[in-house]
Kinemage of the C-alpha trace (Angstrom):
@kinemage 1
@onewidth
@group {chain A} dominant
@subgroup {mainchain}
@vectorlist {calphas} color= white
{ca unk a 1} P 99.857 135.553 107.679
{ca unk a 2} L 96.651 135.118 109.586
{ca unk a 3} L 96.182 132.336 112.080
{ca unk a 4} L 93.141 130.070 112.364
{ca unk a 5} L 89.781 131.791 112.257
{ca unk a 6} L 86.995 131.196 114.722
{ca unk a 7} L 85.409 127.821 114.084
{ca unk a 8} L 81.913 126.753 115.002
{ca unk a 9} L 81.652 125.033 118.396
{ca unk a 10} L 82.374 121.329 118.100
{ca unk a 11} L 84.018 121.690 114.687
{ca unk a 12} L 87.356 120.372 115.962
{ca unk a 13} L 85.735 117.216 117.361
{ca unk a 14} L 83.778 116.609 114.159
{ca unk a 15} L 86.903 117.127 112.066
{ca unk a 16} L 88.789 114.630 114.230
{ca unk a 17} L 86.042 112.023 113.777
{ca unk a 18} L 86.067 112.543 110.016
{ca unk a 19} L 89.858 112.226 109.942
{ca unk a 20} L 89.532 108.930 111.823
{ca unk a 21} L 86.888 107.730 109.371
{ca unk a 22} L 89.254 108.318 106.441
{ca unk a 23} L 90.923 105.000 107.237
{ca unk a 24} L 87.663 103.103 106.723
{ca unk a 25} L 86.809 105.014 103.556
{ca unk a 26} L 90.260 104.339 102.140
{ca unk a 27} L 89.991 100.656 103.075
{ca unk a 28} L 86.849 100.420 100.947
{ca unk a 29} L 88.985 101.618 98.017
{ca unk a 30} L 91.617 98.967 98.627
{ca unk a 31} L 94.305 100.661 100.695
{ca unk a 32} L 94.826 101.069 104.407
{ca unk a 33} L 96.694 104.177 105.557
{ca unk a 34} L 97.783 102.781 108.920
{ca unk a 35} L 100.302 105.555 109.550
{ca unk a 36} L 97.671 108.217 108.901
{ca unk a 37} L 95.337 106.619 111.399
{ca unk a 38} L 98.049 106.381 114.026
{ca unk a 39} L 99.179 109.964 113.445
{ca unk a 40} L 95.602 111.215 113.881
{ca unk a 41} L 95.148 109.132 117.044
{ca unk a 42} L 98.338 110.487 118.581
{ca unk a 43} L 97.959 114.142 117.546
{ca unk a 44} L 94.276 114.778 116.949
{ca unk a 45} L 92.664 115.384 113.588
{ca unk a 46} L 93.287 119.113 113.302
{ca unk a 47} L 96.926 118.978 114.421
{ca unk a 48} L 97.545 116.035 112.084
{ca unk a 49} L 96.038 117.883 109.120
{ca unk a 50} L 98.038 121.031 109.915
{ca unk a 51} L 101.239 118.991 109.815
{ca unk a 52} L 100.431 116.605 106.964
{ca unk a 53} L 99.243 119.274 104.541
{ca unk a 54} L 102.860 120.432 104.229
{ca unk a 55} L 104.330 116.932 103.782
{ca unk a 56} L 104.236 115.635 100.212
{ca unk a 57} L 102.969 112.142 99.589
{ca unk a 58} L 101.567 111.466 103.050
{ca unk a 59} L 97.794 111.740 102.580
{ca unk a 60} L 96.975 109.243 99.867
{ca unk a 61} L 95.703 112.086 97.700
{ca unk a 62} L 97.044 110.554 94.504
{ca unk a 63} L 95.358 107.244 95.237
{ca unk a 64} L 92.083 109.016 95.870
{ca unk a 65} L 92.413 110.895 92.592
{ca unk a 66} L 93.089 107.617 90.780
{ca unk a 67} L 89.889 106.264 92.309
{ca unk a 68} L 87.960 109.418 91.374
{ca unk a 69} L 87.394 110.221 95.051
{ca unk a 70} L 89.275 113.485 95.657
{ca unk a 71} L 86.358 114.669 97.799
{ca unk a 72} L 87.397 112.095 100.426
{ca unk a 73} L 90.838 113.645 100.864
{ca unk a 74} L 92.059 115.418 103.966
{ca unk a 75} L 92.695 118.476 101.806
{ca unk a 76} L 89.098 118.561 100.586
{ca unk a 77} L 87.862 118.181 104.175
{ca unk a 78} L 90.007 121.107 105.300
{ca unk a 79} L 88.416 123.296 102.626
{ca unk a 80} L 84.829 122.538 103.607
{ca unk a 81} L 83.171 125.702 104.992
{ca unk a 82} L 82.434 124.146 108.395
{ca unk a 83} L 86.130 123.370 108.937
{ca unk a 84} L 87.914 126.326 107.326
{ca unk a 85} L 87.883 128.203 110.631
{ca unk a 86} L 90.194 125.573 112.128
{ca unk a 87} L 93.016 126.403 109.736
{ca unk a 88} L 95.184 129.382 108.842
{ca unk a 89} L 95.115 131.032 105.428
{ca unk a 90} L 98.471 129.429 104.654
{ca unk a 91} L 97.201 125.929 105.515
{ca unk a 92} L 94.056 126.412 103.406
{ca unk a 93} L 96.117 127.755 100.518
{ca unk a 94} L 98.394 124.708 100.678
{ca unk a 95} L 95.390 122.338 100.717
{ca unk a 96} L 93.937 124.139 97.689
{ca unk a 97} L 97.251 124.005 95.821
{ca unk a 98} L 97.743 120.317 96.592
{ca unk a 99} L 94.320 119.440 95.220
{ca unk a 100} L 94.812 121.571 92.117
{ca unk a 101} L 98.353 120.366 91.502
{ca unk a 102} L 97.512 116.694 91.944
{ca unk a 103} L 94.476 117.024 89.679
{ca unk a 104} L 96.501 118.731 86.930
{ca unk a 105} L 99.326 116.208 87.032
{ca unk a 106} L 96.865 113.330 86.936
{ca unk a 107} L 94.878 114.707 84.032
{ca unk a 108} L 97.997 115.375 81.944
{ca unk a 109} L 99.545 111.965 82.495
{ca unk a 110} L 96.636 109.834 81.360
{ca unk a 111} L 97.489 109.578 77.663
{ca unk a 112} L 99.976 106.906 76.828
{ca unk a 113} L 101.720 106.386 73.529
{ca unk a 114} L 100.401 103.381 71.689
{ca unk a 115} L 102.787 101.363 69.546
{ca unk a 116} L 102.163 101.786 65.872
{ca unk a 117} L 102.144 98.898 63.484
{ca unk a 118} L 105.051 98.740 61.050
{ca unk a 119} L 104.209 99.899 57.532
C-alpha cells in the first residue's frame, strides 16, 4: 500500500477550505452537517477526510445523491486531480467505491411497486 503522493503546494489548505464550505453547500440543499463541520475544524480537512472515508454514513453522500449533487461530496473532492496527491491509494480507492456503491444502490431502489386495481 502506497502512502500519500506529493501534492501541489497549498493543496492541503485549499482542500481544508473546500471541506469547510461543504457545510454551506449542504445547507443550501436543506441539511446542516454540524458534526462534519466540527470534525473538520478540530482535525483539518485532509485528516477529517482520511478518517471519514472509512466510516459509513458520516458524509451525507446519500443525501447528496438524492439531490443529484454527488459532485459536492467529500469523496468526489478527494478524487479531483488537484487533491489526489493528499491521499493514499487505499483512501482514493475507498472514495471511488463509496461513490460507485451509493450510486448503484440509489439507481436500483428508485422503482416502487404500484398497487394494481382489482379486476
